[in-house]
ROSE-4610 file (N, C-alpha, C; in Angstrom, 1 decimal, always signed):
// ROSE-4610
residu = [M/M/M/A/A/A/E/E/E/R/R/R/V/V/V/T/T/T/D/D/D/L/L/L/V/V/V/I/I/I/V/V/V/V/V/V/P/P/P/V/V/V/R/R/R/D/D/D/E/E/E/A/A/A/A/A/A/A/A/A/L/L/L/G/G/G/S/S/S/V/V/V/L/L/L/D/D/D/G/G/G/V/V/V/A/A/A/R/R/R/A/A/A/L/L/L/P/P/P/G/G/G/V/V/V/E/E/E/V/V/V/V/V/V/V/V/V/V/V/V/D/D/D/D/D/D/G/G/G/S/S/S/R/R/R/D/D/D/E/E/E/S/S/S/A/A/A/A/A/A/I/I/I/A/A/A/R/R/R/A/A/A/H/H/H/G/G/G/A/A/A/R/R/R/V/V/V/V/V/V/S/S/S/L/L/L/G/G/G/T/T/T/G/G/G/R/R/R/G/G/G/Y/Y/Y/G/G/G/A/A/A/A/A/A/I/I/I/R/R/R/A/A/A/G/G/G/V/V/V/A/A/A/A/A/A/T/T/T/A/A/A/A/A/A/G/G/G/R/R/R/I/I/I/A/A/A/L/L/L/I/I/I/D/D/D/G/G/G/D/D/D/G/G/G/T/T/T/Y/Y/Y/A/A/A/P/P/P/T/T/T/D/D/D/L/L/L/A/A/A/R/R/R/L/L/L/V/V/V/E/E/E/S/S/S/A/A/A/P/P/P/P/P/P/G/G/G/G/G/G/M/M/M/A/A/A/V/V/V/G/G/G/A/A/A/R/R/R/P/P/P/A/A/A/D/D/D/A/A/A/S/S/S/P/P/P/A/A/A/R/R/R/R/R/R/L/L/L/G/G/G/K/K/K/A/A/A/I/I/I/A/A/A/V/V/V/L/L/L/L/L/L/A/A/A/Q/Q/Q/V/V/V/L/L/L/T/T/T/G/G/G/R/R/R/A/A/A/L/L/L/P/P/P/D/D/D/L/L/L/N/N/N/S/S/S/G/G/G/L/L/L/R/R/R/V/V/V/F/F/F/D/D/D/R/R/R/R/R/R/L/L/L/L/L/L/E/E/E/R/R/R/L/L/L/A/A/A/P/P/P/V/V/V/L/L/L/P/P/P/D/D/D/R/R/R/F/F/F/S/S/S/L/L/L/T/T/T/T/T/T/T/T/T/L/L/L/T/T/T/L/L/L/G/G/G/A/A/A/V/V/V/A/A/A/L/L/L/G/G/G/V/V/V/P/P/P/L/L/L/R/R/R/F/F/F/E/E/E/P/P/P/V/V/V/A/A/A/Y/Y/Y/G/G/G/A/A/A/R/R/R/R/R/R/G/G/G/R/R/R/S/S/S/K/K/K/F/F/F/R/R/R/L/L/L/L/L/L/D/D/D/A/A/A/L/L/L/R/R/R/M/M/M/L/L/L/R/R/R/T/T/T/V/V/V/W/W/W/R/R/R/G/G/G/A/A/A/G/G/G/W/W/W/V/V/V/R/R/R/E/E/E/G/G/G/A/A/A/V/V/V/A/A/A/A/A/A/P/P/P/R/R/R/G/G/G/P/P/P/G/G/G/A/A/A/F/F/F]
num = [1/1/1/2/2/2/3/3/3/4/4/4/5/5/5/6/6/6/7/7/7/8/8/8/9/9/9/10/10/10/11/11/11/12/12/12/13/13/13/14/14/14/15/15/15/16/16/16/17/17/17/18/18/18/19/19/19/20/20/20/21/21/21/22/22/22/23/23/23/24/24/24/25/25/25/26/26/26/27/27/27/28/28/28/29/29/29/30/30/30/31/31/31/32/32/32/33/33/33/34/34/34/35/35/35/36/36/36/37/37/37/38/38/38/39/39/39/40/40/40/41/41/41/42/42/42/43/43/43/44/44/44/45/45/45/46/46/46/47/47/47/48/48/48/49/49/49/50/50/50/51/51/51/52/52/52/53/53/53/54/54/54/55/55/55/56/56/56/57/57/57/58/58/58/59/59/59/60/60/60/61/61/61/62/62/62/63/63/63/64/64/64/65/65/65/66/66/66/67/67/67/68/68/68/69/69/69/70/70/70/71/71/71/72/72/72/73/73/73/74/74/74/75/75/75/76/76/76/77/77/77/78/78/78/79/79/79/80/80/80/81/81/81/82/82/82/83/83/83/84/84/84/85/85/85/86/86/86/87/87/87/88/88/88/89/89/89/90/90/90/91/91/91/92/92/92/93/93/93/94/94/94/95/95/95/96/96/96/97/97/97/98/98/98/99/99/99/100/100/100/101/101/101/102/102/102/103/103/103/104/104/104/105/105/105/106/106/106/107/107/107/108/108/108/109/109/109/110/110/110/111/111/111/112/112/112/113/113/113/114/114/114/115/115/115/116/116/116/117/117/117/118/118/118/119/119/119/120/120/120/121/121/121/122/122/122/123/123/123/124/124/124/125/125/125/126/126/126/127/127/127/128/128/128/129/129/129/130/130/130/131/131/131/132/132/132/133/133/133/134/134/134/135/135/135/136/136/136/137/137/137/138/138/138/139/139/139/140/140/140/141/141/141/142/142/142/143/143/143/144/144/144/145/145/145/146/146/146/147/147/147/148/148/148/149/149/149/150/150/150/151/151/151/152/152/152/153/153/153/154/154/154/155/155/155/156/156/156/157/157/157/158/158/158/159/159/159/160/160/160/161/161/161/162/162/162/163/163/163/164/164/164/165/165/165/166/166/166/167/167/167/168/168/168/169/169/169/170/170/170/171/171/171/172/172/172/173/173/173/174/174/174/175/175/175/176/176/176/177/177/177/178/178/178/179/179/179/180/180/180/181/181/181/182/182/182/183/183/183/184/184/184/185/185/185/186/186/186/187/187/187/188/188/188/189/189/189/190/190/190/191/191/191/192/192/192/193/193/193/194/194/194/195/195/195/196/196/196/197/197/197/198/198/198/199/199/199/200/200/200/201/201/201/202/202/202/203/203/203/204/204/204/205/205/205/206/206/206/207/207/207/208/208/208/209/209/209/210/210/210/211/211/211/212/212/212/213/213/213/214/214/214/215/215/215/216/216/216/217/217/217/218/218/218/219/219/219/220/220/220/221/221/221/222/222/222/223/223/223/224/224/224/225/225/225/226/226/226/227/227/227/228/228/228/229/229/229/230/230/230/231/231/231/232/232/232/233/233/233/234/234/234]
x = [+109.7/+109.5/+108.2/+107.9/+106.6/+105.9/+104.8/+103.7/+103.9/+104.2/+103.9/+102.8/+102.4/+101.4/+101.2/+100.0/+99.6/+99.2/+98.0/+97.4/+97.6/+99.1/+99.7/+101.0/+101.7/+102.8/+103.6/+104.6/+105.4/+106.3/+106.1/+106.8/+108.0/+109.1/+109.8/+110.6/+110.3/+110.8/+112.7/+113.6/+114.9/+115.8/+116.6/+117.3/+118.5/+119.9/+120.9/+120.5/+119.8/+119.5/+120.5/+121.3/+122.5/+122.5/+122.4/+123.1/+121.9/+120.4/+119.7/+118.7/+119.0/+117.8/+117.9/+119.5/+119.3/+118.8/+118.8/+117.9/+116.5/+116.2/+114.4/+114.0/+114.7/+114.2/+114.3/+115.2/+115.3/+114.5/+113.7/+112.6/+111.0/+111.1/+109.9/+109.8/+111.2/+111.0/+110.3/+110.8/+109.8/+109.0/+108.5/+107.0/+105.9/+106.3/+105.3/+106.1/+106.3/+106.9/+105.8/+107.1/+106.3/+105.5/+105.4/+105.2/+106.4/+105.9/+106.6/+107.3/+108.6/+108.9/+109.8/+108.9/+109.6/+110.4/+111.6/+112.5/+112.6/+112.3/+112.2/+113.3/+114.6/+115.6/+115.4/+115.4/+115.5/+116.7/+117.5/+118.8/+119.7/+119.8/+120.7/+122.5/+123.1/+124.8/+125.2/+124.6/+125.3/+125.1/+125.2/+125.1/+123.4/+122.2/+120.9/+120.2/+120.5/+120.1/+120.6/+122.1/+122.6/+122.0/+122.2/+121.5/+120.3/+119.7/+118.2/+118.0/+118.7/+119.1/+119.3/+120.3/+121.2/+120.2/+118.8/+117.8/+116.8/+116.7/+115.6/+114.6/+114.7/+113.5/+113.7/+112.7/+112.7/+113.1/+113.8/+114.5/+114.1/+113.1/+113.1/+113.7/+114.2/+115.0/+114.7/+114.9/+114.5/+115.5/+116.6/+117.7/+118.1/+117.2/+117.8/+116.6/+117.2/+116.0/+114.8/+113.7/+112.5/+111.7/+112.2/+111.1/+110.4/+109.9/+109.5/+107.9/+107.2/+106.1/+106.1/+107.0/+107.2/+107.8/+108.3/+109.0/+107.8/+107.1/+105.8/+105.0/+104.7/+104.0/+104.4/+105.5/+106.5/+106.5/+106.6/+106.4/+105.2/+104.4/+102.8/+102.7/+103.4/+102.8/+103.8/+104.6/+105.5/+104.7/+103.6/+102.6/+101.3/+100.6/+99.0/+98.4/+99.0/+98.9/+97.6/+96.4/+95.7/+95.6/+96.6/+96.8/+98.1/+98.6/+99.8/+100.2/+101.3/+102.3/+103.7/+103.3/+104.4/+105.1/+106.2/+107.6/+109.0/+109.3/+110.4/+111.7/+112.7/+113.7/+114.9/+114.5/+115.6/+115.7/+114.7/+114.9/+114.0/+113.1/+112.5/+111.1/+110.9/+109.5/+109.9/+109.0/+109.2/+108.5/+108.9/+108.3/+107.1/+107.4/+106.0/+104.8/+105.2/+104.0/+102.9/+104.2/+103.6/+102.4/+103.0/+102.2/+100.7/+101.2/+99.9/+98.7/+99.3/+98.3/+97.7/+98.8/+97.9/+97.3/+97.3/+95.8/+94.6/+94.9/+93.6/+93.4/+94.0/+93.3/+92.0/+90.7/+89.8/+89.7/+89.2/+88.7/+88.2/+89.0/+88.9/+89.6/+89.7/+90.4/+91.8/+92.3/+93.6/+93.6/+94.8/+95.4/+97.0/+96.7/+97.8/+98.5/+100.2/+101.1/+101.1/+99.9/+100.3/+101.9/+102.4/+103.6/+103.2/+104.4/+104.7/+104.9/+105.2/+105.7/+107.3/+107.8/+109.1/+109.9/+111.1/+112.0/+112.6/+112.7/+113.1/+112.3/+112.3/+111.4/+110.6/+111.6/+111.4/+110.2/+110.7/+109.6/+108.2/+108.7/+107.2/+106.6/+106.8/+105.9/+105.5/+106.6/+105.6/+104.5/+104.9/+103.7/+102.8/+102.6/+101.6/+100.4/+101.3/+100.8/+99.6/+100.8/+99.7/+98.5/+98.7/+98.0/+96.4/+96.9/+96.1/+94.9/+95.8/+95.3/+94.3/+94.7/+93.9/+92.8/+92.9/+91.9/+90.6/+91.1/+90.3/+89.3/+90.0/+89.4/+88.4/+89.0/+88.0/+87.2/+87.3/+86.7/+86.3/+87.8/+88.0/+89.5/+89.4/+90.6/+91.7/+92.6/+93.7/+95.0/+95.4/+96.8/+98.0/+97.9/+99.2/+98.9/+99.3/+99.1/+100.0/+101.3/+102.1/+102.8/+102.7/+103.1/+103.9/+104.7/+105.6/+105.3/+104.5/+103.9/+102.5/+102.2/+100.6/+100.0/+99.0/+98.6/+97.2/+96.9/+95.8/+95.7/+94.3/+93.9/+94.4/+95.0/+95.7/+94.6/+93.1/+92.3/+92.3/+92.3/+92.4/+93.5/+95.0/+95.8/+95.6/+94.8/+94.4/+93.1/+92.5/+91.5/+92.1/+93.1/+94.0/+95.0/+95.3/+96.2/+96.6/+95.7/+95.5/+96.3/+96.3/+96.3/+97.7/+98.4/+99.3/+100.7/+101.3/+102.6/+103.7/+105.0/+106.2/+107.1/+106.5/+107.4/+107.0/+107.0/+106.8/+105.5/+104.5/+103.4/+102.3/+103.1/+102.1/+101.3/+102.0/+101.4/+100.2/+100.4/+99.7/+98.5/+98.3/+97.4/+96.6/+97.3/+96.5/+95.8/+96.2/+95.1/+93.8/+94.3/+93.5/+92.3/+93.1/+91.9/+91.1/+91.5/+90.9/+89.6/+89.7/+88.6/+87.9/+88.6/+87.2/+86.4/+87.1/+86.5/+85.5/+85.4/+84.7/+84.8/+86.5/+87.1/+87.3/+86.9/+87.3/+89.1/+89.4/+90.5/+90.6/+91.6/+91.9/+93.6/+93.5/+94.9/+95.1/+96.6/+97.0/+98.2/+98.6/+99.7/+100.9/+102.0/+103.4/+104.4/+105.3/+107.0/+107.6/+108.2/+109.1/+110.5/+111.6/+113.1/+113.9/+114.7/+115.7/+116.3/+115.9/+116.7/+118.2/+118.6/+119.9/+120.3/+120.9/+121.4/+121.1/+120.8/+120.5/+118.8/+118.3/+117.2/+117.1/+116.0/+115.6/+114.6/+113.9/+113.0/+113.5/+112.9/+113.4/+112.3/+113.1/+112.0/+110.8/+111.2/+110.4/+109.4/+109.6/+108.6/+107.7/+107.8/+107.1/+106.1/+106.5/+105.7/+104.6/+105.3/+104.5/+103.4/+103.6/+103.0/+101.6/+102.0/+101.0/+99.8/+100.3/+99.7/+98.6/+99.2/+98.7/+97.4/+97.9/+96.9/+95.2/+95.5/+94.8/+94.0/+94.5/+93.7/+93.0/+93.8/+92.7/+91.7/+92.0/+90.4/+89.6/+90.0/+88.8/+88.3/+89.0/+88.3/+87.2/+88.0/+86.7/+85.2/+85.6/+84.3/+83.4/+84.0/+83.2/+82.9/+83.4/+83.0/+83.3/+84.7/+85.3/+86.3/+87.2/+88.6/+89.2/+89.6/+89.9/+91.1/+91.2/+92.7/+93.7/+95.0/+95.5/+95.2/+95.1/+94.9/+96.0/+97.2/+98.5/+99.7/+100.6/+102.0/+102.1/+102.8/+102.8/+101.9/+100.6/+99.2/+99.5/+100.1/+99.9/+101.5]
y = [-39.7/-38.8/-38.9/-38.3/-38.6/-37.0/-37.1/-35.6/-34.7/-33.7/-32.8/-32.4/-32.3/-31.8/-30.6/-29.9/-28.4/-27.5/-28.7/-28.1/-27.9/-28.8/-28.4/-27.8/-27.2/-27.0/-27.3/-27.8/-27.8/-26.4/-26.0/-24.7/-25.3/-25.1/-25.4/-24.1/-23.6/-22.3/-22.7/-22.0/-22.8/-21.2/-21.1/-20.3/-21.0/-21.3/-21.9/-23.5/-23.9/-25.7/-26.5/-26.0/-26.9/-28.4/-28.5/-29.8/-30.7/-30.3/-31.2/-31.2/-30.1/-29.8/-30.6/-31.2/-31.9/-33.4/-33.8/-35.6/-34.9/-33.9/-33.7/-33.3/-32.8/-32.9/-34.1/-34.9/-36.2/-36.7/-36.9/-37.6/-37.0/-35.6/-35.3/-35.7/-35.8/-36.2/-37.4/-38.3/-39.9/-39.9/-39.3/-39.4/-38.4/-37.4/-36.8/-36.4/-37.8/-37.0/-36.6/-35.4/-34.6/-33.3/-33.4/-32.2/-30.8/-29.5/-28.9/-28.2/-27.8/-27.6/-26.3/-25.3/-23.8/-24.1/-23.4/-23.2/-21.6/-21.4/-20.1/-19.7/-19.1/-19.0/-17.5/-17.6/-16.5/-16.1/-15.5/-14.7/-15.5/-17.2/-17.8/-17.6/-17.8/-17.8/-18.7/-19.8/-21.1/-21.5/-22.8/-23.4/-23.9/-23.6/-23.7/-23.5/-22.4/-22.2/-22.9/-23.3/-23.8/-25.4/-25.6/-27.4/-27.5/-26.7/-26.4/-26.5/-25.7/-25.5/-27.0/-27.4/-28.7/-29.6/-30.0/-30.7/-30.7/-29.6/-29.3/-28.5/-27.8/-26.8/-26.0/-25.1/-23.2/-22.8/-21.7/-20.7/-19.5/-19.1/-18.1/-17.5/-15.8/-15.6/-14.6/-14.1/-13.2/-12.0/-12.4/-11.6/-11.4/-11.1/-10.8/-11.7/-11.9/-12.8/-11.8/-12.3/-11.8/-12.4/-13.8/-14.5/-15.7/-16.4/-18.0/-17.3/-17.0/-16.2/-15.7/-14.7/-14.0/-15.0/-16.0/-16.8/-17.9/-18.3/-19.0/-18.4/-17.4/-16.0/-16.0/-15.9/-15.6/-17.0/-18.0/-19.1/-19.4/-19.1/-19.0/-18.0/-16.8/-15.8/-16.1/-17.2/-17.4/-18.3/-19.1/-20.1/-19.8/-20.3/-20.1/-21.5/-22.5/-23.8/-23.4/-24.3/-24.0/-24.8/-25.8/-26.4/-26.1/-26.3/-25.8/-26.6/-27.6/-28.5/-27.8/-27.8/-27.3/-28.0/-28.2/-28.9/-28.0/-28.2/-27.4/-28.3/-27.3/-27.9/-28.9/-28.5/-29.0/-30.8/-30.9/-32.5/-33.5/-32.6/-33.1/-33.5/-33.4/-33.9/-35.1/-36.1/-37.2/-36.7/-36.8/-36.5/-37.4/-38.4/-39.5/-39.3/-38.7/-38.5/-36.9/-36.1/-35.2/-35.9/-36.6/-37.3/-38.0/-38.5/-39.0/-37.5/-36.4/-35.5/-35.2/-35.2/-34.6/-35.3/-36.6/-37.8/-37.3/-36.7/-36.8/-35.6/-34.4/-33.1/-32.9/-32.3/-32.3/-30.8/-31.2/-30.1/-28.8/-27.9/-26.7/-26.0/-27.1/-27.1/-27.3/-27.6/-28.4/-29.4/-30.0/-31.1/-30.8/-30.8/-30.5/-32.0/-32.0/-33.2/-33.0/-33.8/-33.4/-34.2/-33.7/-33.9/-34.8/-35.7/-36.4/-35.3/-35.4/-34.7/-34.5/-33.0/-32.6/-33.5/-33.6/-33.9/-33.3/-31.9/-31.0/-30.2/-30.8/-30.4/-29.2/-27.9/-26.5/-26.3/-26.8/-26.5/-27.7/-28.6/-29.5/-28.8/-28.1/-27.3/-26.3/-25.4/-24.5/-24.7/-25.6/-26.3/-26.5/-27.5/-28.0/-26.3/-25.5/-24.4/-24.0/-23.5/-23.2/-23.7/-25.0/-25.9/-26.0/-26.3/-26.1/-24.7/-23.5/-22.4/-22.3/-22.8/-22.7/-23.7/-24.9/-25.6/-25.3/-24.4/-24.3/-22.9/-22.1/-20.7/-20.9/-22.3/-22.1/-23.4/-24.4/-25.7/-26.3/-26.5/-27.1/-28.2/-29.1/-30.1/-29.9/-29.4/-28.7/-29.5/-30.4/-30.9/-30.3/-29.3/-29.1/-27.9/-26.8/-25.4/-25.0/-25.1/-24.3/-25.4/-26.8/-27.6/-27.0/-27.5/-26.7/-28.0/-29.1/-30.0/-29.9/-29.3/-29.1/-28.9/-29.1/-29.1/-28.4/-27.2/-26.0/-25.8/-25.4/-24.4/-23.2/-22.6/-21.4/-20.2/-20.6/-19.6/-19.4/-20.4/-19.9/-18.9/-18.8/-18.4/-16.8/-16.5/-15.4/-14.8/-15.2/-15.1/-14.0/-14.9/-14.8/-13.6/-13.5/-12.3/-11.0/-10.5/-9.0/-9.4/-10.7/-10.7/-11.7/-12.3/-13.3/-12.5/-13.0/-12.2/-13.0/-12.3/-12.5/-13.7/-14.2/-14.7/-16.0/-17.0/-18.1/-18.4/-17.4/-17.1/-17.5/-17.4/-17.8/-18.9/-20.1/-21.1/-21.4/-21.1/-20.8/-19.9/-19.1/-17.9/-19.0/-19.6/-20.7/-21.3/-21.9/-23.1/-22.4/-21.2/-20.7/-19.7/-19.3/-18.8/-19.7/-20.9/-22.1/-22.5/-22.4/-22.7/-21.2/-20.2/-19.2/-18.8/-19.2/-19.2/-20.5/-21.6/-22.9/-23.7/-23.4/-24.2/-25.7/-26.6/-28.2/-28.4/-29.0/-29.0/-30.4/-31.2/-32.4/-32.6/-33.4/-33.3/-34.8/-34.9/-36.2/-36.8/-37.7/-38.0/-38.0/-37.5/-37.8/-37.8/-38.4/-38.5/-36.9/-37.3/-35.8/-36.1/-35.9/-36.5/-34.9/-35.3/-34.1/-33.5/-32.1/-31.5/-31.3/-30.8/-31.0/-29.7/-29.0/-27.7/-27.0/-25.7/-24.5/-24.2/-24.4/-23.9/-22.2/-21.9/-20.4/-19.6/-20.8/-20.3/-20.1/-19.0/-17.8/-17.7/-17.3/-17.4/-16.0/-15.3/-14.3/-14.6/-15.6/-16.3/-17.1/-17.7/-18.4/-17.3/-16.2/-14.9/-14.8/-14.5/-13.9/-15.4/-16.5/-17.5/-17.6/-17.5/-17.1/-16.1/-14.9/-14.1/-13.9/-14.6/-15.1/-16.1/-17.3/-18.1/-17.3/-16.0/-15.5/-14.7/-14.0/-13.0/-14.5/-15.3/-15.8/-17.2/-17.1/-17.9/-16.5/-15.3/-14.1/-14.4/-14.6/-14.6/-15.8/-17.2/-17.9/-17.8/-17.7/-17.0/-15.9/-15.1/-14.1/-14.4/-15.7/-16.1/-15.0/-14.6/-13.6/-13.4/-13.2/-12.9/-11.1/-10.7/-9.4/-8.9/-8.0/-7.6/-6.6/-6.7/-5.8/-4.6/-3.6/-2.1/-1.2/-1.8/-0.9/-1.8/-1.0/-2.1/-2.1/-3.5/-4.3/-4.6/-4.6/-5.0/-6.7/-7.3/-8.7/-9.6]
z = [+9.0/+10.1/+10.5/+11.6/+12.2/+11.4/+11.2/+11.1/+12.1/+12.1/+12.9/+13.3/+14.8/+15.4/+15.4/+14.9/+14.6/+15.8/+16.4/+17.6/+18.9/+19.2/+20.2/+20.3/+20.8/+21.3/+22.7/+22.5/+23.9/+24.5/+25.2/+25.4/+26.9/+26.6/+28.0/+28.2/+29.2/+29.7/+30.3/+30.4/+31.1/+31.5/+32.1/+32.3/+33.1/+32.1/+33.0/+33.1/+31.7/+32.2/+31.5/+31.3/+29.8/+30.6/+32.3/+32.8/+32.4/+32.2/+31.9/+30.7/+30.0/+29.1/+27.7/+26.9/+26.3/+26.5/+27.7/+28.1/+28.1/+28.6/+28.6/+27.2/+26.3/+25.0/+24.0/+24.9/+23.9/+24.2/+25.9/+26.0/+25.8/+25.7/+24.9/+23.4/+22.5/+20.9/+21.1/+22.2/+22.1/+22.8/+23.5/+24.1/+23.6/+22.5/+22.0/+20.6/+19.8/+18.2/+17.7/+16.8/+15.6/+16.3/+17.9/+18.5/+18.5/+18.0/+18.2/+19.5/+19.6/+21.0/+20.8/+21.7/+21.8/+23.2/+23.1/+24.3/+24.6/+25.7/+26.0/+26.5/+26.2/+27.3/+27.8/+28.9/+29.8/+30.4/+29.3/+29.6/+30.3/+29.8/+30.4/+29.8/+31.0/+30.8/+30.3/+30.3/+29.9/+28.4/+27.9/+26.3/+26.3/+27.2/+27.2/+25.5/+24.9/+23.8/+22.6/+22.8/+21.6/+21.8/+22.9/+22.9/+22.7/+22.9/+22.2/+20.9/+20.2/+18.4/+18.3/+19.1/+18.7/+18.5/+19.5/+19.5/+18.7/+17.7/+16.9/+17.6/+18.6/+19.1/+18.5/+18.7/+18.4/+19.5/+19.5/+20.6/+20.5/+21.6/+21.8/+23.0/+22.6/+23.2/+24.3/+25.7/+25.7/+26.4/+25.9/+26.4/+27.5/+28.5/+30.1/+30.7/+32.3/+33.0/+33.6/+32.7/+32.8/+33.9/+34.2/+35.1/+34.1/+35.0/+34.6/+34.0/+34.5/+34.2/+32.6/+32.7/+31.3/+30.1/+30.9/+29.7/+29.1/+29.8/+29.4/+28.7/+28.8/+27.7/+26.8/+26.8/+25.2/+24.1/+25.1/+24.3/+23.8/+24.9/+24.0/+23.0/+22.9/+21.7/+21.1/+21.2/+19.9/+18.8/+19.3/+18.2/+18.2/+17.5/+17.2/+18.0/+18.3/+18.7/+19.5/+19.8/+20.4/+21.9/+21.7/+23.3/+23.4/+24.8/+25.4/+26.3/+26.2/+27.0/+27.6/+28.9/+29.7/+30.4/+30.5/+31.0/+31.6/+32.1/+33.6/+32.3/+32.1/+31.4/+32.5/+33.7/+34.8/+34.9/+34.0/+34.7/+35.7/+36.5/+37.6/+36.8/+35.9/+35.3/+34.5/+34.2/+33.0/+31.8/+30.5/+29.5/+29.2/+29.9/+29.5/+30.6/+31.5/+32.2/+31.5/+30.8/+30.1/+29.0/+28.2/+27.1/+27.9/+28.6/+29.5/+29.9/+30.1/+30.7/+28.8/+28.0/+27.0/+26.3/+26.8/+26.4/+27.3/+28.7/+30.0/+29.7/+29.4/+29.7/+28.9/+29.6/+29.2/+28.1/+27.0/+26.1/+26.8/+26.0/+27.0/+28.2/+28.5/+30.0/+30.4/+31.5/+31.6/+33.1/+32.7/+33.3/+33.7/+35.3/+35.8/+36.6/+36.5/+37.0/+38.6/+39.6/+41.1/+41.2/+42.0/+42.3/+43.8/+43.9/+45.4/+46.6/+47.4/+48.4/+47.9/+48.7/+47.9/+49.1/+48.4/+49.5/+50.3/+50.3/+50.9/+51.9/+53.5/+54.8/+54.3/+54.4/+53.9/+52.9/+51.5/+50.4/+50.8/+51.3/+51.2/+52.6/+53.7/+54.3/+53.6/+52.9/+52.0/+51.2/+50.4/+49.5/+50.4/+51.2/+52.3/+52.3/+52.9/+53.7/+52.7/+51.3/+50.1/+49.9/+49.7/+49.1/+50.3/+51.4/+52.5/+52.8/+52.8/+52.6/+51.5/+50.0/+48.7/+49.2/+49.9/+49.7/+50.4/+52.0/+52.8/+52.5/+51.5/+51.0/+49.9/+48.9/+47.8/+48.3/+48.9/+49.2/+47.7/+47.3/+46.2/+46.5/+46.2/+46.0/+45.2/+46.0/+44.3/+45.3/+44.7/+45.4/+45.1/+43.7/+43.4/+42.8/+43.4/+42.8/+41.7/+41.5/+40.9/+40.1/+39.8/+39.2/+37.9/+37.4/+36.4/+34.6/+35.4/+34.4/+34.1/+33.0/+32.7/+31.3/+30.8/+29.4/+29.5/+28.9/+28.7/+27.6/+27.3/+26.3/+26.3/+25.3/+25.2/+25.5/+25.2/+25.7/+27.2/+28.2/+29.3/+29.7/+29.3/+29.3/+28.7/+27.8/+27.0/+27.9/+28.8/+29.6/+30.7/+31.0/+32.5/+32.1/+30.8/+30.6/+31.7/+31.7/+32.4/+33.7/+34.3/+35.8/+35.8/+34.9/+34.7/+35.0/+36.2/+36.6/+36.0/+36.0/+35.4/+36.2/+37.3/+38.3/+38.5/+39.3/+39.6/+39.5/+40.0/+40.9/+39.3/+38.0/+37.1/+37.0/+37.6/+37.3/+38.3/+39.4/+40.5/+40.0/+39.2/+39.1/+38.1/+36.8/+36.0/+36.6/+37.9/+38.2/+38.9/+40.1/+40.5/+39.8/+38.5/+37.6/+37.3/+36.7/+35.7/+37.0/+38.2/+39.2/+39.4/+39.2/+39.6/+38.1/+36.9/+35.6/+35.2/+36.2/+35.7/+34.4/+34.5/+33.7/+34.1/+33.2/+33.7/+33.9/+35.0/+35.3/+36.2/+35.8/+35.7/+36.7/+38.1/+38.4/+38.3/+37.9/+37.4/+38.2/+39.1/+39.7/+38.8/+39.2/+38.6/+39.0/+38.4/+39.2/+39.0/+40.1/+40.5/+41.1/+40.1/+40.7/+41.0/+41.4/+41.6/+40.5/+40.6/+39.7/+39.3/+38.1/+37.8/+37.5/+38.1/+38.1/+39.3/+39.3/+40.5/+40.6/+41.7/+41.4/+41.6/+40.8/+40.7/+41.8/+42.5/+43.4/+44.9/+45.1/+46.4/+47.1/+48.2/+49.3/+49.1/+48.6/+47.7/+46.8/+46.2/+45.3/+46.0/+47.2/+48.1/+48.7/+49.0/+49.7/+48.6/+47.3/+46.4/+45.6/+46.3/+45.8/+46.7/+47.8/+49.2/+48.8/+48.3/+48.0/+46.9/+45.9/+44.9/+45.4/+46.1/+46.7/+47.2/+48.5/+49.2/+47.8/+46.9/+45.7/+45.0/+44.8/+43.7/+44.3/+45.4/+46.5/+46.5/+46.4/+46.4/+44.7/+43.8/+42.5/+42.5/+43.0/+43.2/+44.2/+45.4/+45.9/+45.3/+44.4/+43.8/+42.5/+41.8/+40.6/+39.5/+39.9/+38.4/+38.9/+37.6/+38.2/+37.9/+38.7/+38.8/+38.9/+37.7/+37.6/+38.5/+38.5/+39.5/+39.7/+40.9/+40.9/+40.6/+40.6/+40.2/+40.0/+39.7/+39.7/+41.5/+41.4/+42.4/+43.2/+43.0/+43.4/+43.2/+42.3/+42.2/+42.1]
């Protein structure tokens, strides 16, 4: 049996991902043997949690659907590992690409998997607008703001804890927060396949992402990360 790697943990946020989760976990075990996997079950109504346990993952259950960002934060809180590898449980990312990011992540920083153009015209347009806005406002090349495939130093998440949202904008916040804080940031091209199961991303999430881009660009210009001023401000 491979020796367990103690400085890295793989966090897999899931909600009703039974269709793909088993194959994702099998792929992770092959690509990164010996690394602990924490599956965070965000209120699934299917067999996601049982599948995760059957594949040897540690399961953290949130009970009700609190959101993608909340699931990631719960997964990080459940471990003391210094580095966090993040992959979605829907089968869209290749575990072999995650292993490559683990190798290329800069010390103390973050490596992000940059996806090719989305097959959906609407999603492709939305992503292009967000990326263009971020690059114009920050003056930085940011090919993928909200990729769910990334490896980062847990201290980045801890420094950004006051501003991390519970929804999909958490990954965008990590990206722009890293730029604002001067944390080493690397983008690597990765494959992106069709998801198995139903997407949880909604129009409101896209609007939240654009709001996050605007706010994060302000952090970059000011060289500091400012916490929200009240409920609903972020």
